[in-house]
Legacy VTK file of the C-alpha trace (Angstrom):
# vtk DataFile Version 3.0
C-alpha trace
ASCII
DATASET POLYDATA
POINTS 395 float
-8.757 -2.053 28.041
-6.071 -3.372 25.363
-4.282 -1.143 23.456
-2.462 -2.235 20.230
1.156 -0.794 19.127
3.122 -0.246 16.257
6.636 -1.148 18.237
8.669 -0.904 14.270
7.784 -0.876 10.760
10.247 -1.858 7.625
10.127 -2.139 4.230
12.363 -3.319 1.261
13.565 -0.754 -1.370
10.842 -1.332 -3.996
12.137 -2.152 -7.464
10.225 -1.832 -11.135
8.062 -4.718 -11.835
9.552 -6.005 -14.295
12.653 -8.468 -15.561
15.161 -6.352 -15.694
14.086 -4.525 -12.274
16.558 -4.118 -9.111
14.601 -7.379 -7.415
13.687 -9.264 -10.581
15.925 -12.843 -10.261
15.025 -13.273 -6.218
12.059 -15.091 -4.965
9.408 -13.643 -3.185
9.612 -15.549 -0.702
13.327 -14.746 0.225
12.024 -11.740 -0.487
9.214 -11.272 2.030
11.896 -13.176 4.485
14.531 -10.800 3.892
12.381 -8.128 5.308
10.766 -10.072 8.776
14.474 -11.073 9.462
15.282 -7.781 9.523
12.013 -6.526 11.571
13.231 -8.798 14.550
16.943 -7.761 13.720
15.962 -4.070 13.754
13.328 -4.530 17.943
15.404 -7.526 18.999
12.480 -9.537 19.779
12.370 -13.444 20.150
10.719 -14.676 16.364
9.644 -17.363 19.150
7.091 -14.602 20.750
5.045 -14.449 17.842
2.053 -16.028 17.320
1.286 -14.571 13.995
2.230 -13.156 11.163
-0.538 -11.772 8.540
1.087 -11.856 5.539
-0.990 -9.430 2.702
-0.498 -11.094 -1.032
-2.784 -10.470 -4.172
-1.878 -12.045 -7.043
-1.486 -15.573 -5.071
-0.062 -18.225 -8.268
2.698 -19.214 -8.925
6.102 -18.329 -6.608
2.906 -16.753 -3.930
1.091 -18.826 -4.301
1.282 -21.910 -1.371
-0.058 -19.416 1.574
3.661 -17.155 1.210
3.404 -16.038 4.614
3.875 -19.331 5.842
6.833 -20.037 3.528
8.452 -16.945 3.865
8.281 -17.212 8.008
10.313 -20.431 7.533
12.878 -19.092 5.387
13.226 -16.486 7.668
14.438 -19.503 9.997
11.471 -18.983 12.669
10.769 -21.449 15.234
8.115 -23.566 12.758
5.760 -23.361 16.271
5.140 -19.924 14.359
2.419 -19.636 12.035
1.825 -17.481 9.107
-1.776 -16.486 7.217
-1.768 -15.333 3.607
-5.465 -12.782 2.724
-5.961 -10.503 -0.447
-7.696 -7.306 0.042
-6.300 -6.244 -3.726
-4.492 -2.552 -2.964
-5.639 -3.167 0.841
-3.888 -5.798 1.578
-0.908 -5.260 4.029
-3.285 -2.627 5.000
-6.102 -5.530 5.926
-3.319 -7.310 7.502
-2.715 -4.476 9.778
-6.381 -4.124 11.412
-6.137 -7.916 11.087
-3.174 -8.175 13.507
-4.720 -5.283 15.488
-8.722 -6.085 15.583
-6.694 -9.699 17.289
-4.810 -7.893 19.551
-7.281 -5.543 20.768
-9.580 -8.626 21.872
-6.701 -10.627 23.004
-6.024 -13.686 20.832
-2.668 -11.823 20.220
0.014 -10.190 22.337
2.936 -10.288 19.727
2.054 -10.179 16.013
3.263 -9.272 12.501
1.278 -7.860 9.682
3.646 -7.402 6.814
3.110 -7.707 2.539
4.658 -9.205 0.015
4.369 -8.269 -4.526
6.555 -9.633 -6.752
4.376 -7.964 -10.179
7.317 -8.525 -12.793
7.552 -12.175 -11.200
3.446 -13.017 -11.365
1.887 -10.381 -13.250
-1.623 -9.365 -12.461
-4.515 -10.951 -14.238
-3.354 -14.779 -14.934
-6.499 -16.966 -14.594
-7.854 -20.039 -16.846
-10.911 -18.446 -18.729
-10.347 -15.905 -20.674
-11.372 -12.508 -20.070
-14.257 -13.858 -18.030
-12.819 -13.123 -14.516
-15.028 -12.287 -12.277
-17.605 -15.297 -13.809
-21.174 -15.210 -15.317
-23.210 -14.177 -11.770
-21.557 -11.356 -11.688
-22.125 -10.392 -15.664
-25.566 -11.300 -14.924
-25.787 -8.526 -12.269
-23.064 -5.994 -13.933
-24.080 -6.675 -17.308
-21.525 -4.382 -18.823
-18.739 -5.908 -16.928
-16.092 -4.364 -14.942
-13.878 -1.251 -16.068
-10.612 -0.593 -16.384
-8.741 0.818 -13.183
-7.577 3.085 -15.649
-10.770 3.660 -17.075
-12.242 4.421 -13.492
-9.634 7.439 -12.843
-10.472 8.853 -15.405
-14.159 8.497 -14.104
-13.078 9.621 -11.282
-10.954 12.334 -12.497
-14.220 13.749 -15.208
-16.227 13.497 -11.993
-14.491 15.641 -9.150
-13.611 18.483 -11.945
-9.654 17.326 -11.941
-7.782 18.511 -15.502
-4.468 16.795 -16.607
-2.510 19.785 -15.170
-3.955 18.643 -12.090
-2.482 15.482 -12.567
0.182 16.142 -13.847
1.399 18.655 -10.674
0.162 16.848 -8.853
2.607 14.517 -9.751
5.643 16.386 -9.414
5.221 16.669 -6.200
4.958 13.149 -5.161
8.465 12.991 -7.460
9.458 15.958 -5.659
8.567 15.361 -1.892
10.018 11.752 -2.654
13.030 12.832 -3.725
13.586 15.076 -0.158
13.262 12.451 1.902
15.845 9.580 0.776
17.575 10.755 4.665
13.816 9.087 5.645
12.946 6.719 3.514
16.400 5.349 4.759
14.764 4.622 7.971
12.001 2.294 6.824
14.237 0.577 4.685
16.059 -3.074 4.356
18.740 -3.842 3.119
17.692 -6.260 -0.250
20.146 -9.121 -1.035
19.774 -9.653 -5.444
21.845 -13.195 -6.136
22.892 -11.996 -9.779
23.343 -14.143 -12.856
27.814 -14.120 -12.259
27.122 -15.927 -8.978
27.611 -12.632 -7.513
24.708 -10.540 -5.161
23.775 -7.669 -4.998
22.548 -4.996 -1.957
19.968 -2.940 -3.354
19.190 -0.180 -0.599
17.287 2.631 -2.906
13.398 2.952 -4.536
14.161 2.322 -8.359
11.348 4.360 -9.536
11.593 8.094 -7.982
12.076 10.162 -10.655
13.758 13.315 -9.211
13.937 14.997 -12.336
10.361 15.096 -13.032
9.097 18.313 -15.286
5.635 19.566 -15.570
6.717 19.713 -19.533
7.849 15.834 -19.577
4.747 14.372 -18.563
2.537 17.561 -20.434
4.456 15.160 -23.330
3.050 11.769 -22.954
0.042 10.269 -24.309
-2.985 9.337 -22.340
-2.407 5.496 -21.643
-6.390 4.488 -22.178
-7.843 6.517 -24.314
-10.584 4.458 -26.718
-13.439 5.283 -29.267
-15.432 2.432 -27.154
-14.981 3.931 -23.716
-15.716 7.295 -24.979
-19.197 6.111 -26.589
-20.060 4.390 -23.070
-18.700 7.023 -20.895
-18.926 10.730 -22.994
-17.872 12.556 -19.482
-14.585 11.090 -20.059
-12.081 13.855 -21.076
-9.083 11.331 -21.085
-5.841 12.609 -19.373
-4.420 9.236 -17.559
-0.756 8.432 -18.619
1.524 6.325 -17.377
3.457 9.746 -14.987
0.596 10.562 -13.639
-0.170 6.966 -12.313
1.879 4.963 -10.095
4.521 2.585 -10.983
3.716 -1.852 -11.208
6.351 -2.945 -8.378
8.582 -5.580 -5.872
8.029 -5.185 -2.406
7.557 -6.110 0.625
6.844 -4.323 3.428
6.189 -5.427 7.318
5.550 -4.458 11.093
5.862 -5.489 14.291
2.875 -5.199 16.485
1.747 -5.843 20.489
-0.038 -5.753 23.133
1.179 -2.324 24.599
1.212 -3.753 28.199
3.501 -6.522 26.503
5.165 -3.954 24.648
6.476 -2.202 28.194
7.048 -5.269 30.039
9.366 -6.637 26.843
11.250 -2.469 26.977
9.842 -1.623 23.729
8.616 2.349 23.142
5.765 2.031 20.823
5.572 3.941 17.114
2.274 4.809 17.507
-0.837 2.751 18.755
-3.877 1.679 16.599
-6.785 3.122 17.235
-9.889 3.094 15.172
-10.527 1.086 11.323
-13.066 0.588 8.558
-14.261 -0.932 5.589
-16.321 -0.181 2.852
-17.664 -1.337 -0.171
-18.669 1.314 -3.223
-20.083 1.244 -6.702
-17.670 -1.033 -8.416
-18.255 0.636 -11.648
-16.444 3.629 -10.508
-13.532 1.154 -8.273
-11.897 3.407 -6.780
-13.948 6.054 -4.505
-14.498 3.835 -2.229
-12.011 5.890 0.118
-14.114 8.380 0.700
-17.159 6.909 2.774
-14.808 4.547 4.335
-12.846 7.733 5.856
-15.980 9.171 6.295
-16.946 5.819 8.565
-13.686 5.918 10.614
-14.531 9.930 11.096
-17.554 8.974 13.086
-17.208 6.522 14.677
-13.401 8.044 16.435
-15.912 11.159 17.422
-13.186 13.527 15.306
-12.915 15.697 12.643
-10.558 16.203 9.047
-8.792 19.425 11.044
-8.057 17.497 13.336
-5.547 14.989 11.927
-2.027 15.771 11.538
-1.157 13.989 8.530
-3.151 12.074 5.678
-1.643 8.929 2.922
-3.568 8.177 0.559
-3.232 6.094 -2.113
-1.614 7.684 -5.173
-3.080 4.255 -7.430
-3.692 7.605 -9.992
-3.655 10.865 -9.052
-7.107 11.817 -9.945
-7.644 9.591 -7.026
-5.604 12.056 -3.904
-6.621 14.323 -4.858
-10.483 13.827 -5.737
-10.250 12.513 -1.657
-9.158 15.757 -1.031
-11.466 17.624 -2.413
-14.229 15.716 -1.450
-13.262 16.223 2.300
-11.718 19.777 2.022
-8.497 18.486 3.887
-5.427 20.128 3.823
-3.254 19.562 0.995
-0.454 20.618 2.804
-1.084 17.470 5.197
-1.620 15.017 2.188
1.447 12.527 1.373
3.887 14.844 2.397
7.110 12.515 1.584
5.557 11.714 -2.034
3.290 8.527 -2.783
3.822 5.705 -5.154
3.416 7.957 -8.164
7.256 8.341 -7.068
8.483 4.930 -4.854
6.421 2.631 -7.486
2.950 -0.310 -5.874
3.546 -3.765 -5.002
0.469 -4.185 -4.743
-0.202 -6.877 -1.903
3.015 -4.421 0.039
1.769 -0.904 -0.797
-0.344 -1.011 2.446
3.355 -1.166 5.042
4.790 1.622 2.793
2.222 4.186 3.636
1.687 3.187 7.696
5.891 3.968 7.181
5.424 7.208 5.474
2.940 8.466 8.085
4.840 7.239 11.097
8.179 8.635 10.244
5.569 12.022 9.150
3.789 12.697 12.705
6.914 12.088 14.251
8.431 14.700 11.921
6.095 17.399 12.732
5.244 16.713 16.417
1.699 15.002 15.119
-0.789 13.281 16.980
-3.333 11.658 14.232
-2.648 9.301 11.120
-5.482 9.122 8.964
-4.388 5.925 5.895
-7.177 4.926 3.807
-6.621 2.241 -0.133
-8.716 2.687 -2.670
-9.016 -1.379 -3.833
-10.434 -3.523 -6.607
-13.994 -4.414 -6.766
-15.020 -0.805 -5.491
-14.268 -1.477 -1.864
-11.229 0.883 0.611
-9.455 0.875 4.009
-9.371 3.295 6.752
-6.776 3.572 9.970
-6.972 5.623 12.355
-3.152 6.083 14.396
-2.561 7.801 17.376
1.284 8.787 17.918
2.072 7.719 21.578
LINES 1 396
395 0 1 2 3 4 5 6 7 8 9 10 11 12 13 14 15 16 17 18 19 20 21 22 23 24 25 26 27 28 29 30 31 32 33 34 35 36 37 38 39 40 41 42 43 44 45 46 47 48 49 50 51 52 53 54 55 56 57 58 59 60 61 62 63 64 65 66 67 68 69 70 71 72 73 74 75 76 77 78 79 80 81 82 83 84 85 86 87 88 89 90 91 92 93 94 95 96 97 98 99 100 101 102 103 104 105 106 107 108 109 110 111 112 113 114 115 116 117 118 119 120 121 122 123 124 125 126 127 128 129 130 131 132 133 134 135 136 137 138 139 140 141 142 143 144 145 146 147 148 149 150 151 152 153 154 155 156 157 158 159 160 161 162 163 164 165 166 167 168 169 170 171 172 173 174 175 176 177 178 179 180 181 182 183 184 185 186 187 188 189 190 191 192 193 194 195 196 197 198 199 200 201 202 203 204 205 206 207 208 209 210 211 212 213 214 215 216 217 218 219 220 221 222 223 224 225 226 227 228 229 230 231 232 233 234 235 236 237 238 239 240 241 242 243 244 245 246 247 248 249 250 251 252 253 254 255 256 257 258 259 260 261 262 263 264 265 266 267 268 269 270 271 272 273 274 275 276 277 278 279 280 281 282 283 284 285 286 287 288 289 290 291 292 293 294 295 296 297 298 299 300 301 302 303 304 305 306 307 308 309 310 311 312 313 314 315 316 317 318 319 320 321 322 323 324 325 326 327 328 329 330 331 332 333 334 335 336 337 338 339 340 341 342 343 344 345 346 347 348 349 350 351 352 353 354 355 356 357 358 359 360 361 362 363 364 365 366 367 368 369 370 371 372 373 374 375 376 377 378 379 380 381 382 383 384 385 386 387 388 389 390 391 392 393 394
């Protein structure tokens, strides 16, 4: 049986997705190319062996248009023979790239493949379209006359459904920052320093995440206003109690990630020591009006396929799109809170949407290695009411 293994994973530091962020001014192609170069340098693998580069990117317009994966492969100096494809499964794009890469290895389509992702949210903002607010089209609105809900409103609905209070969310957010701040040395293992050109012609080397706020307190978060409060929304969804703030939500960010995936025997032949096998996959859709809840049925589907229970999983990574999301997942599945996002998450580190899946994978691998665990589970909520779930087995 063919087996897909992760040989190595790296990422850029995550910058704040705004004009004065630490990565601002760097072209997305150049950002991703530097991460690809870092991955090859760390592993010592000849780029000519790479049979495909599967890249996640959500906003594929402007600087991120034109198959950014292929552009970055050429920018990184890979042989012209190395192809690339760019995909969009919203926040789960890099995780989907990883799953597709592993599935290709298992099926025999690849022996060596890269999965990664990139998003410069400060350069290419979300919700760019030419037809006003009607981004879904008339056919969609014929089925859902009230239209979709904003992700922030969905986070409020999730909090209401699972009885998650403002204090619960703020406390969880403090936990995210505290755990990430305690893991700076561990994160440094994953990060490729990025060269960023400056206005004065010099180059700045960026090697740490910009969004981390180690002095975050419950009192500071409690002083923030609710970000999405609206009377019209209250009338539509009277169950909402308004609790989501900028402090208990993920950060808009810039960043890139990449991982080298191989067939296990190929890795052995190249004298490379894999870090984990990618063993099971699941992808699910759920109610698009709740938007963020598909992580629950996706996880359940994954566990059924693997034939194991949630208690047998040693570490979980559930993307912190909003604090209410991992908290709802934990309550719905009765998961052990101590195993959830043990090194913090997107609330502290940032969420460059097309790239975040790789950061979750990197944290999950380190959690398994440090804790001597066997199984790790990763899941991401995605726009449109979707989610990916993936099971890793440490080797």
